[in-house]
A tleap script that builds the chain and sets N, CA, C and O, in Angstrom:
source leaprc.protein.ff14SB
mol = sequence {
  NMET ASN PRO ASN SER GLY TRP THR ASP LYS
  MET LEU GLU GLU VAL ALA GLU ALA PHE LYS
  ALA MET GLY ASN PRO VAL ARG ILE LYS ILE
  LEU ARG ARG LEU SER GLN SER PRO ALA THR
  VAL GLY GLU LEU VAL ARG ASP LEU GLY LEU
  PRO GLN SER LEU THR SER GLN HIE LEU LYS
  ILE LEU TRP SER LEU HIE PHE LEU GLY ARG
  LYS ARG ASN GLY ALA HIE ILE THR TYR THR
  LEU SER ARG PRO GLU VAL LEU THR ILE PHE
  SER CYS LEU GLU LYS CYS MET LEU PRO GLY
  PRO VAL SER GLY ASN GLY GLU SER CARG
}
set mol.1.N position { 78.626 62.312 130.529 }
set mol.1.CA position { 78.784 63.752 130.511 }
set mol.1.C position { 78.960 64.219 129.070 }
set mol.1.O position { 79.795 63.684 128.339 }
set mol.2.N position { 78.189 65.199 128.667 }
set mol.2.CA position { 78.261 65.749 127.322 }
set mol.2.C position { 79.321 66.854 127.285 }
set mol.2.O position { 79.175 67.867 127.970 }
set mol.3.N position { 80.387 66.674 126.493 }
set mol.3.CA position { 81.448 67.683 126.466 }
set mol.3.C position { 80.996 69.016 125.873 }
set mol.3.O position { 81.656 70.036 126.075 }
set mol.4.N position { 79.884 69.017 125.148 }
set mol.4.CA position { 79.385 70.252 124.541 }
set mol.4.C position { 78.249 70.868 125.343 }
set mol.4.O position { 77.581 71.786 124.865 }
set mol.5.N position { 78.025 70.380 126.544 }
set mol.5.CA position { 76.934 70.860 127.380 }
set mol.5.C position { 77.038 72.375 127.572 }
set mol.5.O position { 78.077 72.884 127.994 }
set mol.6.N position { 75.959 73.083 127.261 }
set mol.6.CA position { 75.928 74.521 127.427 }
set mol.6.C position { 76.479 75.292 126.242 }
set mol.6.O position { 76.399 76.521 126.227 }
set mol.7.N position { 77.026 74.623 125.264 }
set mol.7.CA position { 77.591 75.286 124.094 }
set mol.7.C position { 76.609 75.156 122.937 }
set mol.7.O position { 76.253 74.044 122.546 }
set mol.8.N position { 76.174 76.270 122.395 }
set mol.8.CA position { 75.306 76.247 121.227 }
set mol.8.C position { 76.158 76.029 119.980 }
set mol.8.O position { 77.379 76.177 120.020 }
set mol.9.N position { 75.518 75.683 118.896 }
set mol.9.CA position { 76.246 75.538 117.634 }
set mol.9.C position { 76.929 76.847 117.245 }
set mol.9.O position { 78.041 76.834 116.716 }
set mol.10.N position { 76.273 77.968 117.504 }
set mol.10.CA position { 76.863 79.270 117.189 }
set mol.10.C position { 78.134 79.501 118.010 }
set mol.10.O position { 79.134 79.995 117.489 }
set mol.11.N position { 78.092 79.142 119.289 }
set mol.11.CA position { 79.278 79.298 120.136 }
set mol.11.C position { 80.419 78.427 119.626 }
set mol.11.O position { 81.568 78.869 119.582 }
set mol.12.N position { 80.109 77.196 119.243 }
set mol.12.CA position { 81.134 76.301 118.719 }
set mol.12.C position { 81.755 76.865 117.441 }
set mol.12.O position { 82.966 76.769 117.242 }
set mol.13.N position { 80.936 77.444 116.589 }
set mol.13.CA position { 81.440 78.049 115.354 }
set mol.13.C position { 82.340 79.240 115.659 }
set mol.13.O position { 83.371 79.420 115.011 }
set mol.14.N position { 81.959 80.054 116.642 }
set mol.14.CA position { 82.768 81.213 117.017 }
set mol.14.C position { 84.112 80.791 117.604 }
set mol.14.O position { 85.139 81.406 117.318 }
set mol.15.N position { 84.103 79.747 118.419 }
set mol.15.CA position { 85.350 79.240 118.997 }
set mol.15.C position { 86.259 78.703 117.888 }
set mol.15.O position { 87.468 78.939 117.892 }
set mol.16.N position { 85.660 77.980 116.941 }
set mol.16.CA position { 86.445 77.450 115.817 }
set mol.16.C position { 87.056 78.589 115.000 }
set mol.16.O position { 88.206 78.493 114.570 }
set mol.17.N position { 86.298 79.667 114.782 }
set mol.17.CA position { 86.821 80.825 114.048 }
set mol.17.C position { 87.972 81.476 114.807 }
set mol.17.O position { 88.962 81.892 114.205 }
set mol.18.N position { 87.841 81.561 116.122 }
set mol.18.CA position { 88.903 82.156 116.937 }
set mol.18.C position { 90.176 81.317 116.846 }
set mol.18.O position { 91.269 81.862 116.692 }
set mol.19.N position { 90.038 80.001 116.941 }
set mol.19.CA position { 91.220 79.140 116.829 }
set mol.19.C position { 91.828 79.227 115.438 }
set mol.19.O position { 93.049 79.209 115.280 }
set mol.20.N position { 90.970 79.321 114.436 }
set mol.20.CA position { 91.457 79.461 113.058 }
set mol.20.C position { 92.277 80.747 112.931 }
set mol.20.O position { 93.351 80.747 112.329 }
set mol.21.N position { 91.771 81.831 113.496 }
set mol.21.CA position { 92.491 83.105 113.436 }
set mol.21.C position { 93.814 83.030 114.179 }
set mol.21.O position { 94.820 83.568 113.719 }
set mol.22.N position { 93.814 82.367 115.321 }
set mol.22.CA position { 95.040 82.265 116.128 }
set mol.22.C position { 96.012 81.250 115.543 }
set mol.22.O position { 97.153 81.159 115.997 }
set mol.23.N position { 95.584 80.494 114.555 }
set mol.23.CA position { 96.450 79.496 113.946 }
set mol.23.C position { 97.426 80.068 112.938 }
set mol.23.O position { 98.189 79.323 112.322 }
set mol.24.N position { 97.413 81.370 112.762 }
set mol.24.CA position { 98.316 82.014 111.818 }
set mol.24.C position { 99.502 82.601 112.586 }
set mol.24.O position { 99.301 83.384 113.515 }
set mol.25.N position { 100.733 82.240 112.217 }
set mol.25.CA position { 101.906 82.724 112.956 }
set mol.25.C position { 102.017 84.241 113.017 }
set mol.25.O position { 102.460 84.785 114.029 }
set mol.26.N position { 101.621 84.935 111.952 }
set mol.26.CA position { 101.696 86.399 111.961 }
set mol.26.C position { 100.745 86.966 113.011 }
set mol.26.O position { 101.095 87.912 113.716 }
set mol.27.N position { 99.558 86.400 113.118 }
set mol.27.CA position { 98.592 86.895 114.100 }
set mol.27.C position { 99.056 86.611 115.522 }
set mol.27.O position { 98.817 87.405 116.432 }
set mol.28.N position { 99.712 85.487 115.706 }
set mol.28.CA position { 100.278 85.192 117.030 }
set mol.28.C position { 101.334 86.238 117.372 }
set mol.28.O position { 101.379 86.734 118.498 }
set mol.29.N position { 102.182 86.572 116.404 }
set mol.29.CA position { 103.208 87.599 116.637 }
set mol.29.C position { 102.572 88.938 116.988 }
set mol.29.O position { 103.048 89.640 117.880 }
set mol.30.N position { 101.501 89.290 116.292 }
set mol.30.CA position { 100.821 90.558 116.569 }
set mol.30.C position { 100.252 90.553 117.981 }
set mol.30.O position { 100.423 91.520 118.724 }
set mol.31.N position { 99.580 89.476 118.353 }
set mol.31.CA position { 99.000 89.393 119.692 }
set mol.31.C position { 100.077 89.467 120.766 }
set mol.31.O position { 99.917 90.164 121.768 }
set mol.32.N position { 101.174 88.745 120.553 }
set mol.32.CA position { 102.263 88.771 121.541 }
set mol.32.C position { 102.903 90.156 121.612 }
set mol.32.O position { 103.231 90.637 122.696 }
set mol.33.N position { 103.080 90.792 120.460 }
set mol.33.CA position { 103.665 92.148 120.452 }
set mol.33.C position { 102.752 93.128 121.187 }
set mol.33.O position { 103.230 93.938 121.981 }
set mol.34.N position { 101.447 93.064 120.931 }
set mol.34.CA position { 100.518 93.987 121.572 }
set mol.34.C position { 100.331 93.678 123.055 }
set mol.34.O position { 99.826 94.518 123.801 }
set mol.35.N position { 100.728 92.497 123.485 }
set mol.35.CA position { 100.660 92.192 124.916 }
set mol.35.C position { 101.708 92.997 125.684 }
set mol.35.O position { 101.586 93.184 126.895 }
set mol.36.N position { 102.733 93.471 124.983 }
set mol.36.CA position { 103.787 94.262 125.612 }
set mol.36.C position { 103.384 95.729 125.763 }
set mol.36.O position { 103.647 96.350 126.793 }
set mol.37.N position { 102.739 96.279 124.720 }
set mol.37.CA position { 102.300 97.676 124.754 }
set mol.37.C position { 101.471 97.964 123.509 }
set mol.37.O position { 101.602 97.273 122.499 }
set mol.38.N position { 100.614 98.987 123.580 }
set mol.38.CA position { 99.863 99.386 122.388 }
set mol.38.C position { 100.819 99.791 121.272 }
set mol.38.O position { 101.965 100.163 121.527 }
set mol.39.N position { 100.336 99.713 120.025 }
set mol.39.CA position { 101.195 100.064 118.891 }
set mol.39.C position { 100.354 100.533 117.715 }
set mol.39.O position { 99.219 100.094 117.525 }
set mol.40.N position { 100.932 101.429 116.933 }
set mol.40.CA position { 100.311 101.845 115.683 }
set mol.40.C position { 100.637 100.815 114.607 }
set mol.40.O position { 101.491 99.949 114.800 }
set mol.41.N position { 99.951 100.918 113.481 }
set mol.41.CA position { 100.241 100.015 112.371 }
set mol.41.C position { 101.707 100.165 111.967 }
set mol.41.O position { 102.394 99.171 111.733 }
set mol.42.N position { 102.182 101.404 111.886 }
set mol.42.CA position { 103.571 101.646 111.499 }
set mol.42.C position { 104.567 100.998 112.451 }
set mol.42.O position { 105.584 100.454 112.021 }
set mol.43.N position { 104.271 101.058 113.738 }
set mol.43.CA position { 105.158 100.428 114.723 }
set mol.43.C position { 105.146 98.912 114.575 }
set mol.43.O position { 106.188 98.267 114.691 }
set mol.44.N position { 103.976 98.344 114.319 }
set mol.44.CA position { 103.892 96.892 114.116 }
set mol.44.C position { 104.634 96.478 112.853 }
set mol.44.O position { 105.320 95.455 112.840 }
set mol.45.N position { 104.500 97.264 111.796 }
set mol.45.CA position { 105.221 96.985 110.545 }
set mol.45.C position { 106.719 96.963 110.827 }
set mol.45.O position { 107.427 96.052 110.396 }
set mol.46.N position { 107.193 97.968 111.550 }
set mol.46.CA position { 108.620 98.051 111.882 }
set mol.46.C position { 109.059 96.886 112.770 }
set mol.46.O position { 110.072 96.240 112.502 }
set mol.47.N position { 108.292 96.626 113.822 }
set mol.47.CA position { 108.683 95.603 114.793 }
set mol.47.C position { 108.619 94.184 114.230 }
set mol.47.O position { 109.437 93.335 114.584 }
set mol.48.N position { 107.652 93.931 113.357 }
set mol.48.CA position { 107.461 92.575 112.828 }
set mol.48.C position { 108.108 92.377 111.466 }
set mol.48.O position { 108.232 91.242 111.004 }
set mol.49.N position { 108.520 93.455 110.818 }
set mol.49.CA position { 109.169 93.356 109.517 }
set mol.49.C position { 108.242 92.876 108.415 }
set mol.49.O position { 108.656 92.141 107.518 }
set mol.50.N position { 106.985 93.295 108.485 }
set mol.50.CA position { 105.990 92.873 107.500 }
set mol.50.C position { 105.522 94.062 106.687 }
set mol.50.O position { 105.612 95.201 107.146 }
set mol.51.N position { 105.016 93.813 105.472 }
set mol.51.CA position { 104.430 94.910 104.698 }
set mol.51.C position { 103.194 95.479 105.398 }
set mol.51.O position { 102.488 94.763 106.107 }
set mol.52.N position { 102.942 96.764 105.192 }
set mol.52.CA position { 101.813 97.411 105.858 }
set mol.52.C position { 100.483 96.778 105.461 }
set mol.52.O position { 99.611 96.593 106.309 }
set mol.53.N position { 100.318 96.445 104.187 }
set mol.53.CA position { 99.042 95.870 103.737 }
set mol.53.C position { 98.767 94.533 104.425 }
set mol.53.O position { 97.634 94.265 104.825 }
set mol.54.N position { 99.787 93.701 104.562 }
set mol.54.CA position { 99.624 92.410 105.224 }
set mol.54.C position { 99.316 92.587 106.711 }
set mol.54.O position { 98.446 91.912 107.261 }
set mol.55.N position { 100.039 93.500 107.350 }
set mol.55.CA position { 99.808 93.780 108.768 }
set mol.55.C position { 98.379 94.261 108.981 }
set mol.55.O position { 97.707 93.815 109.911 }
set mol.56.N position { 97.912 95.160 108.133 }
set mol.56.CA position { 96.553 95.693 108.254 }
set mol.56.C position { 95.499 94.610 108.072 }
set mol.56.O position { 94.481 94.614 108.764 }
set mol.57.N position { 95.732 93.681 107.149 }
set mol.57.CA position { 94.783 92.574 106.936 }
set mol.57.C position { 94.659 91.719 108.194 }
set mol.57.O position { 93.554 91.357 108.598 }
set mol.58.N position { 95.776 91.405 108.801 }
set mol.58.CA position { 95.754 90.581 110.011 }
set mol.58.C position { 95.129 91.331 111.186 }
set mol.58.O position { 94.402 90.739 111.983 }
set mol.59.N position { 95.408 92.628 111.296 }
set mol.59.CA position { 94.802 93.430 112.350 }
set mol.59.C position { 93.282 93.465 112.196 }
set mol.59.O position { 92.552 93.394 113.184 }
set mol.60.N position { 92.820 93.572 110.975 }
set mol.60.CA position { 91.371 93.610 110.720 }
set mol.60.C position { 90.703 92.322 111.204 }
set mol.60.O position { 89.627 92.364 111.801 }
set mol.61.N position { 91.330 91.203 110.951 }
set mol.61.CA position { 90.773 89.906 111.381 }
set mol.61.C position { 90.747 89.818 112.899 }
set mol.61.O position { 89.731 89.441 113.483 }
set mol.62.N position { 91.852 90.161 113.538 }
set mol.62.CA position { 91.917 90.102 115.002 }
set mol.62.C position { 90.948 91.086 115.643 }
set mol.62.O position { 90.349 90.781 116.675 }
set mol.63.N position { 90.786 92.265 115.044 }
set mol.63.CA position { 89.850 93.252 115.566 }
set mol.63.C position { 88.417 92.758 115.414 }
set mol.63.O position { 87.601 92.956 116.314 }
set mol.64.N position { 88.097 92.115 114.287 }
set mol.64.CA position { 86.731 91.627 114.062 }
set mol.64.C position { 86.339 90.548 115.073 }
set mol.64.O position { 85.153 90.344 115.333 }
set mol.65.N position { 87.320 89.863 115.637 }
set mol.65.CA position { 87.071 88.840 116.653 }
set mol.65.C position { 87.106 89.418 118.072 }
set mol.65.O position { 87.006 88.681 119.053 }
set mol.66.N position { 87.247 90.738 118.169 }
set mol.66.CA position { 87.253 91.452 119.455 }
set mol.66.C position { 88.489 91.157 120.303 }
set mol.66.O position { 88.475 91.373 121.515 }
set mol.67.N position { 89.556 90.664 119.674 }
set mol.67.CA position { 90.809 90.455 120.399 }
set mol.67.C position { 91.548 91.775 120.579 }
set mol.67.O position { 92.352 91.920 121.500 }
set mol.68.N position { 91.273 92.745 119.692 }
set mol.68.CA position { 91.981 94.013 119.711 }
set mol.68.C position { 91.025 95.176 119.904 }
set mol.68.O position { 89.860 95.127 119.508 }
set mol.69.N position { 91.546 96.216 120.521 }
set mol.69.CA position { 90.876 97.498 120.568 }
set mol.69.C position { 91.674 98.445 119.694 }
set mol.69.O position { 92.846 98.199 119.408 }
set mol.70.N position { 91.042 99.522 119.272 }
set mol.70.CA position { 91.779 100.489 118.463 }
set mol.70.C position { 91.257 101.891 118.749 }
set mol.70.O position { 90.088 102.103 119.070 }
set mol.71.N position { 92.185 102.838 118.616 }
set mol.71.CA position { 91.852 104.234 118.880 }
set mol.71.C position { 92.524 105.087 117.814 }
set mol.71.O position { 93.730 104.994 117.586 }
set mol.72.N position { 91.717 105.917 117.171 }
set mol.72.CA position { 92.253 106.799 116.133 }
set mol.72.C position { 92.760 108.085 116.774 }
set mol.72.O position { 92.101 108.685 117.623 }
set mol.73.N position { 93.954 108.490 116.340 }
set mol.73.CA position { 94.551 109.748 116.759 }
set mol.73.C position { 95.045 110.437 115.485 }
set mol.73.O position { 96.185 110.240 115.063 }
set mol.74.N position { 94.179 111.239 114.886 }
set mol.74.CA position { 94.522 111.862 113.609 }
set mol.74.C position { 94.590 110.807 112.522 }
set mol.74.O position { 93.628 110.073 112.296 }
set mol.75.N position { 95.728 110.735 111.849 }
set mol.75.CA position { 95.905 109.766 110.765 }
set mol.75.C position { 96.348 108.395 111.270 }
set mol.75.O position { 96.401 107.438 110.498 }
set mol.76.N position { 96.664 108.296 112.553 }
set mol.76.CA position { 97.193 107.051 113.103 }
set mol.76.C position { 96.137 106.305 113.913 }
set mol.76.O position { 95.303 106.910 114.587 }
set mol.77.N position { 96.192 104.982 113.830 }
set mol.77.CA position { 95.339 104.131 114.651 }
set mol.77.C position { 96.252 103.333 115.568 }
set mol.77.O position { 97.183 102.668 115.114 }
set mol.78.N position { 95.974 103.409 116.855 }
set mol.78.CA position { 96.740 102.646 117.838 }
set mol.78.C position { 95.929 101.429 118.243 }
set mol.78.O position { 94.759 101.544 118.609 }
set mol.79.N position { 96.552 100.267 118.177 }
set mol.79.CA position { 95.900 99.009 118.542 }
set mol.79.C position { 96.352 98.570 119.926 }
set mol.79.O position { 97.502 98.770 120.317 }
set mol.80.N position { 95.424 97.970 120.655 }
set mol.80.CA position { 95.713 97.413 121.969 }
set mol.80.C position { 95.167 95.990 122.015 }
set mol.80.O position { 94.290 95.621 121.233 }
set mol.81.N position { 95.693 95.208 122.930 }
set mol.81.CA position { 95.175 93.865 123.161 }
set mol.81.C position { 94.002 93.998 124.128 }
set mol.81.O position { 94.194 94.289 125.308 }
set mol.82.N position { 92.791 93.786 123.624 }
set mol.82.CA position { 91.605 93.973 124.472 }
set mol.82.C position { 91.219 92.697 125.213 }
set mol.82.O position { 90.443 92.746 126.168 }
set mol.83.N position { 91.743 91.581 124.790 }
set mol.83.CA position { 91.449 90.289 125.431 }
set mol.83.C position { 92.753 89.587 125.796 }
set mol.83.O position { 93.150 88.631 125.129 }
set mol.84.N position { 93.425 90.056 126.855 }
set mol.84.CA position { 94.702 89.425 127.217 }
set mol.84.C position { 94.552 87.952 127.601 }
set mol.84.O position { 95.536 87.215 127.653 }
set mol.85.N position { 93.307 87.527 127.871 }
set mol.85.CA position { 93.074 86.115 128.199 }
set mol.85.C position { 93.504 85.190 127.052 }
set mol.85.O position { 93.813 84.019 127.274 }
set mol.86.N position { 93.519 85.719 125.844 }
set mol.86.CA position { 93.906 84.896 124.696 }
set mol.86.C position { 95.345 84.392 124.852 }
set mol.86.O position { 95.695 83.336 124.326 }
set mol.87.N position { 96.166 85.144 125.569 }
set mol.87.CA position { 97.554 84.717 125.778 }
set mol.87.C position { 97.628 83.468 126.647 }
set mol.87.O position { 98.589 82.703 126.560 }
set mol.88.N position { 96.619 83.260 127.484 }
set mol.88.CA position { 96.555 82.058 128.315 }
set mol.88.C position { 96.471 80.816 127.441 }
set mol.88.O position { 97.029 79.773 127.780 }
set mol.89.N position { 95.778 80.927 126.323 }
set mol.89.CA position { 95.673 79.795 125.395 }
set mol.89.C position { 97.054 79.429 124.877 }
set mol.89.O position { 97.405 78.250 124.818 }
set mol.90.N position { 97.845 80.438 124.500 }
set mol.90.CA position { 99.197 80.166 124.012 }
set mol.90.C position { 100.054 79.534 125.102 }
set mol.90.O position { 100.845 78.631 124.831 }
set mol.91.N position { 99.896 80.009 126.325 }
set mol.91.CA position { 100.646 79.462 127.449 }
set mol.91.C position { 100.285 77.993 127.669 }
set mol.91.O position { 101.164 77.159 127.891 }
set mol.92.N position { 98.999 77.683 127.607 }
set mol.92.CA position { 98.550 76.291 127.775 }
set mol.92.C position { 99.097 75.404 126.659 }
set mol.92.O position { 99.546 74.287 126.917 }
set mol.93.N position { 99.063 75.897 125.419 }
set mol.93.CA position { 99.581 75.118 124.298 }
set mol.93.C position { 101.074 74.876 124.440 }
set mol.93.O position { 101.575 73.796 124.125 }
set mol.94.N position { 101.777 75.890 124.918 }
set mol.94.CA position { 103.216 75.742 125.130 }
set mol.94.C position { 103.490 74.616 126.127 }
set mol.94.O position { 104.394 73.807 125.919 }
set mol.95.N position { 102.709 74.565 127.210 }
set mol.95.CA position { 102.860 73.501 128.200 }
set mol.95.C position { 102.521 72.140 127.615 }
set mol.95.O position { 103.172 71.141 127.919 }
set mol.96.N position { 101.493 72.111 126.770 }
set mol.96.CA position { 101.092 70.844 126.140 }
set mol.96.C position { 102.166 70.316 125.198 }
set mol.96.O position { 102.251 69.110 124.967 }
set mol.97.N position { 102.979 71.205 124.656 }
set mol.97.CA position { 103.996 70.796 123.689 }
set mol.97.C position { 105.296 70.360 124.344 }
set mol.97.O position { 106.185 69.842 123.669 }
set mol.98.N position { 105.419 70.562 125.648 }
set mol.98.CA position { 106.625 70.127 126.345 }
set mol.98.C position { 106.711 68.608 126.362 }
set mol.98.O position { 105.688 67.935 126.485 }
set mol.99.N position { 107.911 68.059 126.241 }
set mol.99.CA position { 108.035 66.598 126.323 }
set mol.99.C position { 107.561 66.098 127.686 }
set mol.99.O position { 107.789 66.739 128.711 }
set mol.100.N position { 106.919 64.982 127.679 }
set mol.100.CA position { 106.441 64.410 128.931 }
set mol.100.C position { 105.327 63.423 128.666 }
set mol.100.O position { 104.989 63.156 127.513 }
set mol.101.N position { 104.761 62.885 129.713 }
set mol.101.CA position { 103.686 61.906 129.544 }
set mol.101.C position { 102.484 62.504 128.827 }
set mol.101.O position { 102.100 63.648 129.069 }
set mol.102.N position { 101.902 61.708 127.944 }
set mol.102.CA position { 100.707 62.152 127.239 }
set mol.102.C position { 99.468 61.495 127.816 }
set mol.102.O position { 98.347 61.886 127.493 }
set mol.103.N position { 99.660 60.510 128.659 }
set mol.103.CA position { 98.515 59.858 129.288 }
set mol.103.C position { 98.948 59.346 130.657 }
set mol.103.O position { 100.118 59.439 131.028 }
set mol.104.N position { 98.022 58.823 131.374 }
set mol.104.CA position { 98.299 58.337 132.708 }
set mol.104.C position { 99.074 57.030 132.727 }
set mol.104.O position { 99.405 56.537 133.805 }
set mol.105.N position { 99.374 56.454 131.565 }
set mol.105.CA position { 100.046 55.161 131.557 }
set mol.105.C position { 101.576 55.287 131.539 }
set mol.105.O position { 102.289 54.289 131.438 }
set mol.106.N position { 102.069 56.538 131.639 }
set mol.106.CA position { 103.521 56.720 131.726 }
set mol.106.C position { 104.223 56.809 130.386 }
set mol.106.O position { 105.436 57.014 130.343 }
set mol.107.N position { 103.493 56.660 129.292 }
set mol.107.CA position { 104.122 56.778 127.979 }
set mol.107.C position { 104.447 58.235 127.717 }
set mol.107.O position { 103.667 59.126 128.052 }
set mol.108.N position { 105.592 58.469 127.124 }
set mol.108.CA position { 105.948 59.846 126.755 }
set mol.108.C position { 105.925 59.961 125.249 }
set mol.108.O position { 105.862 58.972 124.518 }
set mol.109.N position { 105.977 61.190 124.820 }
set mol.109.CA position { 105.947 61.443 123.374 }
set mol.109.C position { 107.245 61.051 122.738 }
set mol.109.O position { 107.406 61.191 121.525 }
savepdb mol mol.pdb
quit
């Protein structure tokens, strides 16, 4: 069985880019925060305690990967989590990190 069956090189590159983006703790915080409710840049700056320029850079990356939606209301942009499925990845990783058997032979970490 080919583990890459049905996956083009372009798809593999896109998946790698998505994992790379999610590998940043600030971006994980943004995704988790937006899973609770939509927020403006100012609200994210306040809630996460980060500079506005840094927050905006991370939002731009997440938006370019289609993880976020955004809506302009005058001078403010409100961001939403457009792909809540991404949180499932974090949930799976959390389960993988729990102590327990790593293989069928009964060995634990």
